[in-house]
C-alpha positions in Angstrom: -19.5 4.6 43.0 -15.9 5.6 42.2 -17.1 8.4 39.9 -19.5 9.6 42.6 -16.8 9.7 45.3 -14.4 11.5 43.0 -16.9 14.1 42.1 -17.9 14.7 45.7 -14.3 15.2 46.6 -13.8 17.6 43.7 -16.6 20.0 44.5 -18.5 19.3 47.6 -20.8 22.4 47.4 -21.8 22.6 43.8 -20.6 19.3 42.5 -21.2 18.3 38.9 -24.0 15.7 38.7 -23.3 12.1 37.5 -25.5 12.8 34.5 -23.5 15.9 33.7 -20.3 14.1 34.2 -21.2 11.2 31.9 -22.6 13.6 29.3 -19.2 15.4 29.4 -17.3 12.1 29.0 -19.5 11.1 26.1 -19.1 14.4 24.4 -15.3 14.4 24.9 -15.2 10.9 23.4 -17.0 12.1 20.3 -14.8 15.1 20.0 -11.7 13.0 20.4 -13.0 10.6 17.7 -13.6 13.6 15.4 -10.1 15.0 16.0 -8.4 11.7 15.4 -10.4 11.1 12.3 -9.3 14.5 11.1 -5.7 13.7 11.8 -6.0 10.5 9.8 -7.9 12.0 6.8 -6.3 15.5 6.6 -2.6 14.8 7.5 0.1 12.5 6.1 0.4 10.8 9.4 -0.7 7.3 8.1 1.6 7.7 5.1 4.6 8.4 7.2 3.8 5.6 9.6 3.2 2.9 6.9 6.2 4.0 4.9 8.4 3.7 8.0 6.9 0.3 8.9 7.3 -1.0 5.3 10.9 0.0 5.1 11.6 -1.5 8.5 9.9 -4.8 7.3 12.1 -4.8 4.2 15.2 -4.1 6.1 14.5 -6.9 8.5 13.9 -9.3 5.6 17.2 -8.2 4.0 19.0 -8.8 7.2 17.5 -12.3 7.5 18.2 -13.1 3.9 21.8 -12.1 4.2 22.3 -14.1 7.4 20.4 -17.2 6.2 22.0 -17.6 2.7 24.8 -20.1 2.8 27.9 -19.5 0.7 27.3 -20.4 -2.9 23.7 -21.4 -2.4 22.2 -18.7 -4.5 25.0 -17.8 -6.8 26.5 -21.2 -7.6 30.0 -19.6 -7.8 31.2 -20.6 -4.3 31.2 -17.0 -3.1 28.7 -15.5 -0.6 25.9 -13.7 -2.5 25.7 -9.9 -2.0 23.1 -9.0 0.6 19.8 -7.8 -1.0 19.1 -4.0 -1.1 15.9 -3.1 0.7 15.7 0.4 -0.9 15.9 -1.2 -4.3 13.3 -3.7 -3.4 11.0 -0.9 -2.1 11.3 1.1 -5.3 10.6 -2.0 -7.4 7.5 -3.0 -5.4 6.2 0.6 -5.6 6.8 0.7 -9.3 4.8 -2.5 -9.8 2.1 -1.7 -7.2 1.3 2.0 -8.0 3.4 2.9 -11.1 6.1 4.4 -8.9 3.8 6.7 -6.9 4.8 6.0 -3.3 2.1 8.4 -1.9 -0.6 6.5 -3.7 0.6 3.3 -2.0 1.3 4.5 1.5 -1.8 6.7 1.8 -4.0 3.6 1.4 -5.6 1.8 4.4 -3.3 -1.0 5.4 -5.6 -3.7 4.0 -5.6 -2.1 0.5 -1.9 -1.3 0.7 -1.1 -4.9 1.3 -3.5 -5.9 -1.5 -1.4 -3.8 -3.9 1.8 -5.2 -2.5 0.5 -8.7 -3.1 -0.4 -7.8 -6.7 3.1 -6.5 -7.3 4.6 -9.6 -5.8 2.7 -11.8 -8.2 4.4 -10.0 -11.1 7.7 -10.6 -9.4 7.0 -14.3 -9.2 6.4 -14.4 -12.9 10.0 -13.1 -13.6 11.9 -13.8 -10.3 15.4 -13.5 -11.8 14.7 -9.9 -12.7 13.8 -9.0 -9.1 16.1 -11.2 -7.1 16.4 -8.7 -4.3 12.6 -8.6 -3.8 12.4 -12.4 -3.8 15.2 -12.9 -1.3 13.8 -10.2 1.1 10.1 -11.1 1.1 10.9 -14.9 1.1 13.7 -14.6 3.6 12.1 -17.4 5.7 12.0 -19.8 2.7 14.6 -22.5 2.3 17.8 -21.4 0.4 17.3 -24.4 -1.9 13.8 -23.2 -3.0 15.2 -19.7 -3.6 18.1 -21.0 -5.6 15.7 -23.2 -7.7 13.3 -20.3 -8.3 16.0 -17.8 -9.3 17.7 -20.4 -11.6 14.5 -20.6 -13.7 12.5 -23.6 -15.2 15.2 -24.6 -17.6 15.3 -24.5 -21.4 12.2 -26.6 -22.1 14.0 -29.7 -23.4 13.0 -33.2 -22.2 16.2 -33.4 -20.3 15.1 -30.4 -18.2 11.8 -32.0 -17.1 13.0 -32.7 -13.6 14.2 -29.1 -13.2 10.9 -27.7 -14.5 9.1 -29.8 -11.9 11.4 -28.7 -9.1 11.0 -25.1 -10.2 7.1 -25.3 -10.1 7.3 -26.8 -6.6 9.7 -24.2 -5.4 7.5 -21.4 -6.9 4.4 -22.8 -5.2 6.1 -22.8 -1.8 7.6 -19.4 -2.2 4.2 -18.0 -3.3 2.7 -19.2 -0.1 5.6 -17.7 1.8 5.1 -14.3 0.1 1.4 -14.3 1.1 2.2 -15.2 4.7 4.9 -12.6 4.9 2.6 -9.8 3.7 -0.1 -11.1 6.1 2.4 -10.8 9.0 3.4 -7.3 8.0 -0.3 -6.3 7.8 -1.2 -7.7 11.2 1.8 -6.2 12.9 1.4 -2.8 11.3 -2.3 -2.7 11.9 -1.8 -3.5 15.6 0.8 -0.8 16.0 -1.2 1.8 14.2 -4.3 1.1 16.4 -2.0 1.1 19.5 -0.7 4.6 18.7 -4.2 5.9 17.9 -5.3 4.6 21.3 -2.5 6.4 23.1 -3.3 9.6 21.1 -7.0 9.1 22.1 -6.1 8.9 25.8 -3.9 11.9 25.6 -6.5 14.1 23.8 -9.2 12.9 26.2 -7.1 13.8 29.2 -6.4 17.3 27.9 -10.1 17.9 27.0 -11.3 16.5 30.3 -9.0 18.7 32.3 -10.1 21.7 30.3 -13.8 20.8 30.8 -13.3 20.3 34.5 -11.5 23.6 34.8 -14.4 25.4 33.2 -17.1 23.6 35.2 -15.7 23.8 38.7 -15.3 27.1 40.7 -11.8 28.5 41.2 -10.2 27.1 44.4 -12.3 24.0 44.4 -9.8 21.8 42.6 -8.6 19.0 44.9 -7.1 15.6 44.6 -10.6 14.3 43.8 -10.6 16.6 40.8 -7.4 15.0 39.5 -9.0 11.6 39.9 -12.2 12.7 38.1 -10.0 14.0 35.3 -8.1 10.7 35.1 -11.3 8.6 35.1 -12.9 10.9 32.5 -9.8 10.6 30.3 -9.9 6.8 30.5 -13.6 6.6 29.8 -13.5 9.1 26.9 -10.3 7.5 25.5 -11.9 4.1 25.3 -15.2 5.4 24.0 -13.5 7.2 21.1 -12.3 4.1 19.3 -15.7 2.4 19.8 -17.5 5.4 18.3 -15.0 5.5 15.5 -15.6 1.8 14.7 -19.4 2.2 14.9 -19.1 5.2 12.5 -17.0 3.1 10.1 -19.5 0.2 10.2 -22.4 2.5 9.5 -20.5 4.0 6.5 -19.8 0.5 5.2 -23.5 -0.4 5.5 -24.5 2.7 3.6 -22.3 1.7 0.7 
């Protein structure tokens, strides 16, 4: 009813039919999907977005680690430990994840990117003292005692160090889980924000294409307030159809594989 009213207001004499309008909206949704997919596949937009998100995540972890570490807890000298360096942590993770190739890491879909990051962090956990900045940033929500125990190492292997080895194993297990949950949180947040920006881009493109199509289909001088309403409605419909079409296309591609 709303679409019919808007179209009648837009062109009372030679109004576009509902069938034609819906066909136009569907076509615009498909074109919008194709344009967005082209932007994703042929431009470095995702790389830039995921690089900025990863650096922001590391910077937040470094800030939390510096704020949460009590004086002397990690260093054992009574002095406050130096805050971890997020840029150093980023370079180290990229080195372990993709042999230092940042494009190879950031160009991946977010699920595969986080899989590579998890693989790199498993190596870090094998030798935590060598990558203390990475440990402190990614496990910034862990207890300072667990971090101190992990970075201190399992001891020298003598019977007198049995209690320290047990404490080290327990701390390592807890921090391993914290690593996994931290990366999961990064993946969920980044995926949501990426889809949100794509949705905004979809609505903007659909609005522009709908306005262009309406300008071509309606005679000069017949553009009224109803035309603007029809354009807005078409943009919303096309903008929401585009992600659905994109998801269906991705599902069909996965089934073919």
